[in-house]
N, C-alpha and C positions, 0 to 999 in steps of 0.2 A: 559133657563136655568132650568134643574129639580131641585127641592124642596127636602129639606134633607131626603125624605121619599122616595125617588123613586129609582130605580134600572134600568136595561134592561126591557124596555117596552114588555110584552108576553112571557116573558120567566119563565120558572118555576123557584120555588126556589132552589138554590144550596147547595151542602152540606156543605160548608164554610159559607154561609149566613145564612143555618138553624142553625147550630152549634152555631153561634156567637150570633144571635136572640137569642137561648135558655139559653146560657149564661147570658145574660143581664135579660132574665125573673128570673134566678138561684140566681143572685147574690144580695147578700146582705150586702152591705158595712155598715161600722161604721158610726156613725152621722159625718156628715161633709166630707164624704169621695164617691167615686165615683167608678163603677166597674172598675175594672184594676188598683186599688191605691195599691191594695194587693201585688202587685208584686213589690217588694223592698220597698224604703222608701225613704223621703226626702232628705238624706244624698247620697243615691246613685242617683236619678234623677238628683241633683246639678252636681254630678261629673261626668257624663255623659254629659250633657249638657256643662260643662265647657271643656269637652276633643271633643266633636263631631262639638260641633256648636259655641261657640265662636271665636274660632282661623278660623273658616272659614266664617267668615263675616256675621254672622246672625244680628246683629245690621245695616247691610246695605243691606240687601236681600230687592229687591221691590215687589217679586214672589215668592213664594215658594207653592210647591205642598207636602202632606204628605197623605202615603198610610198608610191606618187601624189605624185612628186615634182612632179606639175607644170612649171613655168618653172623648178625649179630655184635657189629661195632658200635654203630650209635643205641642199641638197644643198652649197652653195658654201661654207656655212659650216663643216659639217662637214669638206672637203676642205683647207680653208685651216688650219683647228683643230688638225691633226698631217696623219699621212703615210699614213692609209688609203687602201684602195682602195673603193670605194662603186659596188653595183649599184643602180641606180634604175630601179623598176617602175612602169608606167603601162597605164592600160587605154585612154589617148587616144594615137593617133598625132602630131596635131599638138601636144599638150604635151611628146610626146617630142622632136620636131623643134625645139620653141624649146629645150627645154631643153639640146639638142645645140648649138645656136646659141649660147645664153648662156654655156656652160663647153667651148667647143672645145678648149681648152688643156688642160682637164682628160682631156677624150676623148682628145685627140692623145698624151698621156703615157700612156693607159692604166689612169690611174688610175680615171677613170669609164667604166662600162658601161651604156647604157639598152636596156633590155628591155620586151618589150610582154607584157602576161599578160592573160589571160581572163576577165573579171567571172565568168563560170560556174564556175572550177574551184576546185575547195574546198580544192585542194592545191597553189596558185598558187606560196608563198612558195619551197617546197622544191623544186618542177618549174622555175623560173626559175633557182635555183640549179644545179640539174644542168646544164641547158641552157645557161648560162654556162661551163661547165665549172671551175666553182669547187671549189679542194680546198682541203679542212681546214674547220674550224670558224668560226663567224660572231662576231663579237663584239657585233654590237647590229645589231637593228631599228629604224627609228624611221618614225614617221607624222606627220605637223602638218598639221592643217587637213583631212584628208581621212578620216580615219575616222568624224568627225560625219555624212557623207551615207551612210554603210551602216548595215545593220540589225545587230541584236546579234549574230544568227546570221551575218552575213558576216565580221565584227570576230573572230569564236569560231574562224571558219574560219581567219582568216589567224594567229590565236594557236597554234592548235594545228598548223597546218602550220609556224610558225617553230621549234617545238621540234625537227624535225627537222634545222634547221642551226645552230642556236646551240650553242656550246659551253655547259658547264656552269657557270655564274657569269657569262654574258653577258645583255645586258639588250632587253627589249624597251620601248619607249618611244613614247607616242603620247597625243595629245588626243581627247577622246570630249563628243558633246552632254551636258552634264549637264542632265537633267531636274527635277532637284531642285534647283536655285540660281533665285534670285528672278529673274535676267535669262534665263537658260533657259526658266524659265516662262513670262516675257514674251512671249519669241519663239515658244514653240509655240503659245501662243495667238494671237498677231500674224498668225503664217504660216499657221493654220489653216484657213481657208477656201479661201484660195489651192493649198494643197498637197491638200486633200480634190476639189477641184473638178478639179486634174491628176490624181488616180489616185496620188498618191505616186511619180509620174513622174520620175526623177533630173534630166530638164529643168527641174524645179521648183526645184531645186539645194536640195530638203527635206532637212531634218535627221531624223536618226532617234536618236529619246533612249533616253536609258541613266542610269544612276547608279554613283558610287562603290561602293555596297554590292554591287551588280550585279558591276562590273567586279573586285572583289577575290574575289568568291564562285568566278566563273566560273576567274580566273587560277590559284586555289589546286587548282581541279579538274583542270587542265592542266599540273602540275606548276611552277607560277611562284611565286616570293614577292614578296610586295607590297613594294617599296621608297617609293612614293608613289603615291597614289590619293585625289585630293581636288581642290577647285576650286580652279582657276586665281587665285592672290591678286592679280596685276594687272587681266587684263579684266574677270574674278570672273563669268563666264559659262559657261565649258567647263570641262568637267573634265580634270586631268592623271594619267598614269597611268606608272611606272616599274617593272618588274617586272623580275626577277632568275630566269633559268632555273635550277632547283637539282634537280630531281628528272624523271629520266628514266625511271623507272619507272611513276611516276604518269602521264606523259605517254603512256608504252604505255601503260596501261591506257586513259586516254582515248579514243585512236587506236583501239583495238581496238574499243570501244563507237559509235564515230563513228555506224554504222549499224542500234545496235540499240535507241537509243531510251535508256540507263542508262548511267549514269557511276557506276561505285565509286570509292571512294577506297581507296588502300593502306592498310595496317594494320602 
């Protein structure tokens, strides 16, 4: 198993990993806080956890995978809620080190493993799962405040990779940049000049916009059933989704067509 500071061996640093390493270096959190804690507050974090995790069995999970854990805010919530083991995946070496420092007792107990992934790997979740030596199906994959920075294609790659490791009935939970919400549209336009001038470089922390309808359609093509896919009722800018992995046959069809440009639905 690779350590928390590891990434893809022999690979040059990618744009996302560099951008988030730079963010970790620049961040100056208040005493008792960590990088990323400036996004929202305890009330919002608790509301999201109550909505996206509690109704979907977080206290009974045995294995969960987190995408883009950052300094580990939601990682800690999942670990404290039950007895699950968590595999946390991030492109940023410096954020992985911060998460290890923040949650060192969980790392020491073996319940938390922190793993580097390559942002250019279209099978990142399944590869990390295999590299970590995990056996058995995963109860949940989750990603909070990370997918907003990814293109729809990158999000779909993660969703499809997730079908290789989730048990049937397992959950894929995430937040996304909802370009159909009023606050989302305002942010899109407010950020527009900066993002375009920066060439949509991850260093600009730009959002890549999506919609609930598109997430629903993509999820069904990949073998998921949609439990939640809507506008966050608390913050009212980003979208929320909770997807139940239901159809290995449909996921296999999607996987077989990933390089052919066509996805057929099962009959």
